[in-house]
Each structure stands twice: as structure tokens, then as C-alpha cells.
C-alpha positions as CSV (number, residue, x, y, z in Angstrom):
1,X,0.0,0.0,0.0
2,X,1.5,3.3,-1.1
3,X,1.8,6.0,1.5
4,X,0.2,9.3,0.3
5,X,-0.3,12.8,1.6
6,X,-3.8,14.3,1.6
7,X,-4.6,18.0,2.2
8,X,-7.6,19.6,3.8
9,X,-8.2,23.3,4.4
10,X,-10.3,24.2,7.4
11,X,-11.4,27.7,8.5
12,X,-11.8,29.3,11.9
13,X,-10.1,31.9,14.1
14,X,-6.7,32.4,15.7
15,X,-6.6,34.1,19.1
16,X,-3.6,35.3,21.1
17,X,-2.7,38.3,23.2
18,X,-6.3,39.6,23.2
19,X,-6.7,39.7,19.4
20,X,-8.7,37.3,17.1
21,X,-8.2,36.8,13.3
22,X,-10.0,34.7,10.7
23,X,-7.7,32.1,9.3
24,X,-7.6,29.1,6.9
25,X,-5.4,26.2,8.1
26,X,-3.8,23.4,6.3
27,X,-4.6,20.0,7.8
28,X,-2.3,17.2,6.5
29,X,-3.3,13.5,6.5
30,X,-0.4,11.1,5.9
31,X,-0.9,7.3,5.4
32,X,-2.5,4.7,3.2
33,X,-5.9,3.0,2.8
34,X,-5.7,1.5,6.3
35,X,-4.1,3.9,8.7
36,X,-3.1,7.6,8.8
37,X,-1.8,10.3,11.0
38,X,-3.2,13.9,11.1
39,X,-0.9,16.8,11.3
40,X,-2.6,19.8,13.0
41,X,-6.3,19.1,13.8
42,X,-7.5,22.6,13.0
43,X,-11.1,24.0,13.5
44,X,-13.3,21.2,12.2
45,X,-13.2,17.7,13.7
46,X,-16.1,16.6,11.6
47,X,-14.5,17.5,8.3
48,X,-11.2,15.8,9.4
49,X,-13.0,12.7,10.5
50,X,-14.9,12.6,7.2
51,X,-11.6,12.9,5.3
52,X,-10.1,10.0,7.3
53,X,-13.2,7.8,6.6
54,X,-13.0,4.3,8.0
55,X,-9.2,4.3,8.2
56,X,-7.5,4.0,11.6
57,X,-6.1,7.3,13.0
58,X,-2.9,6.4,14.8
59,X,-1.8,9.9,16.0
60,X,-2.8,13.5,16.0
61,X,0.5,15.5,15.8
62,X,0.5,19.1,16.7
63,X,3.3,21.2,15.1
64,X,2.7,23.8,17.8
65,X,-0.1,24.8,20.2
66,X,-1.5,28.0,18.8
67,X,-5.3,27.5,19.1
68,X,-6.0,27.4,15.4
69,X,-3.8,24.3,15.0
70,X,-5.1,22.4,18.0
71,X,-8.7,23.5,18.6
72,X,-10.3,20.4,17.0
73,X,-7.7,17.9,18.5
74,X,-9.5,16.8,21.6
75,X,-12.8,16.2,19.7
76,X,-11.0,14.3,17.0
77,X,-9.2,12.2,19.6
78,X,-12.5,11.5,21.4
79,X,-14.1,10.3,18.1
80,X,-11.2,8.2,17.0
81,X,-9.3,7.1,20.1
82,X,-6.1,8.5,18.6
83,X,-3.5,10.1,20.9
84,X,-2.5,13.7,20.7
85,X,1.2,14.5,20.5
86,X,2.7,17.8,21.4
87,X,6.2,19.1,22.2
88,X,6.3,19.8,26.0
89,X,7.6,23.3,25.6
90,X,4.3,24.3,24.1
91,X,2.2,23.2,27.1
92,X,1.6,26.8,28.4
93,X,0.1,27.7,25.0
94,X,-1.9,24.4,24.9
95,X,-3.4,25.2,28.3
96,X,-4.8,28.5,27.0
97,X,-7.1,26.5,24.7
98,X,-7.6,23.2,26.5
99,X,-7.0,23.8,30.2
100,X,-8.8,20.6,31.2
101,X,-7.3,18.2,28.6
102,X,-3.6,17.3,28.5
103,X,-1.9,16.0,25.4
104,X,-1.4,12.2,25.5
105,X,2.3,12.1,24.5
106,X,5.3,14.4,24.3
107,X,7.2,14.9,21.1
108,X,11.0,14.9,21.3
109,X,13.6,16.1,18.8
110,X,14.8,13.2,16.7
111,X,11.9,11.0,17.4
112,X,10.4,9.1,14.5
113,X,6.6,8.6,14.2
114,X,5.8,5.7,11.8
115,X,2.6,5.1,10.0
116,X,1.7,3.2,6.9
117,X,5.2,3.3,5.5
118,X,5.8,6.9,6.4
119,X,8.6,7.8,8.8
120,X,8.1,11.3,10.2
121,X,11.2,12.6,12.0
122,X,10.5,15.3,14.6
123,X,12.7,18.4,14.2
124,X,12.3,20.8,17.2
125,X,12.2,24.2,15.6
126,X,11.4,26.8,18.2
127,X,10.8,30.5,17.4
128,X,7.2,30.8,16.3
129,X,6.4,29.0,19.5
130,X,8.7,27.4,22.0
131,X,7.6,23.9,21.2
132,X,7.2,24.3,17.5
133,X,8.2,21.2,15.5
134,X,8.6,20.2,11.9
135,X,8.1,16.7,10.6
136,X,10.5,15.5,7.9
137,X,10.1,12.3,5.8
138,X,13.1,11.8,3.5
139,X,11.2,9.0,1.7
140,X,8.4,11.3,0.8
141,X,10.7,14.2,0.1
142,X,8.6,16.4,2.3
143,X,8.8,18.4,5.5
144,X,5.7,19.6,7.3
145,X,6.7,23.0,8.8
146,X,3.6,24.2,10.6
147,X,4.1,27.9,11.0
148,X,7.9,27.8,11.2
149,X,8.6,28.3,7.4
150,X,6.2,29.5,4.7
151,X,6.4,30.2,1.0
152,X,8.2,33.6,1.4
153,X,9.7,33.4,4.8
154,X,9.5,32.6,8.5
155,X,6.4,32.4,10.6
156,X,5.3,35.4,12.6
157,X,7.2,36.2,15.8
158,X,5.5,39.4,16.9
159,X,3.4,37.8,19.7
160,X,3.8,36.1,23.1
161,X,6.1,33.0,23.3
162,X,7.8,33.8,19.9
163,X,11.3,35.1,19.1
164,X,12.7,36.1,15.8
165,X,16.4,35.2,16.2
166,X,15.3,31.8,17.4
167,X,13.1,31.0,14.4
168,X,16.0,32.2,12.1
169,X,18.3,29.7,13.9
170,X,15.8,26.9,13.5
171,X,15.2,27.5,9.8
172,X,18.9,27.9,9.0
173,X,20.2,25.0,11.1
174,X,17.3,22.5,10.9
175,X,15.4,23.2,7.6
176,X,17.7,24.8,5.1
177,X,20.1,21.9,5.6
178,X,17.5,19.5,4.0
179,X,17.8,18.6,0.3
180,X,16.8,21.5,-1.9
181,X,14.0,19.5,-3.7
182,X,12.3,18.8,-0.3
183,X,8.7,20.0,-0.5
184,X,7.7,22.3,2.3
185,X,4.1,21.8,3.4
186,X,3.0,24.6,5.6
187,X,0.4,25.4,8.2
188,X,-1.3,28.0,6.1
189,X,-1.1,28.9,2.3
190,X,0.8,27.3,-0.5
191,X,3.6,24.7,-0.4
192,X,7.1,25.6,-1.5
193,X,10.5,23.9,-1.5
194,X,13.6,24.2,0.6
195,X,15.6,25.2,-2.6
196,X,13.1,28.0,-3.3
197,X,13.3,29.5,0.1
198,X,17.0,29.0,1.1
199,X,18.5,31.9,-1.0
200,X,16.3,34.4,0.8
201,X,17.6,33.8,4.3
202,X,19.7,36.9,4.6
203,X,16.9,39.0,3.2
204,X,14.6,37.7,6.0
205,X,17.2,38.5,8.6
206,X,17.6,42.0,7.3
207,X,13.9,42.5,7.2
208,X,13.4,41.2,10.7
209,X,15.8,43.5,12.4
């Protein structure tokens, strides 16, 4: 059974530091005809469950704990029995959205999450959030970057728990070292490649100061 990547866009709001914004989020489903993982259960547990169908959901992986990436995670976990994975450094953010429900497991840098022939290696990439992670599968030639790297630059660092020099270090040391043809599948918006983004690093640094 060939592993494949499916893409769903869900809509809702992002709230932090007293502000709220309308957002569209990318939800990624990785697996085959029998089992899958979900990367970022955003906004709509029903739509995500419908996309999964009768396949077994083995994990709900959170790239970080901003509410727009995790708001549907507990409901999806309840429906499917799948555990929620989060990096422990993002627990303070998680508790803002889900004070009464802890994640089930903690992500660790270098850990590999396997499903249906996919091997997702956890890369801890703080900056946008302290516990932000990316998930890299060399076999699929893909890295799921959450809000760490977008087509056109780094994720936002203007709010609580974020730090611009840290996200630059994460992108330079953990992401731009991946093969140039690696597809970057982001938390919002269009996909890109490592090769397309790498030449712009200095420009982002200059812009960010």
C-alpha cells in the first residue's frame, strides 16, 4: 500500500494576546488505505473525520499549540481514540485553549513517528512557538513545517512566546540543511521547496531587524 499525503483546508479563528483573526489552516493526512496520522487538527473535527473515513487514525500530531492548530484535536481524539502528540515546551500555549485536557504524549527532537510506511522525524524548531516542531520524511521528500517556514519566509514572531532570532536559527540549522528539492508543506497557504526559500535567508534576517 503506497503512502500518500492528503490535504484539507479548514477555516476558523486564531486568538492570542487579546486579538482574534480569521484564518484558513492546512490539515495534513499522511498514510494509506488502512491507517493515517493527522498533522494539525484545525477547527473542524467533523471535516477531518470525514476525510479519514474508515481508516485507523494512529496519531494527532501538533506542530505547535496555537489555538488554530489544536482547537479540534480533543474532539477528534475522542471520536477516533487517537492520541494527541505535542512538544512539552508548548504546554503553556496548549493550556490557554484546553485547560482541562492534556496531550497524551510528548514529542521529542529526533523521534520518528511511523505510520503506513511513512517515517516522520520530529525536528524541534522553536521560534514561532517554544515547542514548534517540523516533521521530515526523506522517503516522501517532504517536510511539514507548521508555522515555522512558509512560502516567502519565516512564521510570525510578533506575539507572546515567539522570538525572531530563534526562528531564524531553527530555519537555518534544521530546515535549510535539508535537500533543496524537499517539498515544504506549511500550516497556512501554499507549499514551496527548501531550494526556493534558502536563497532568501539573509533578506529575512535584514527585514526582521
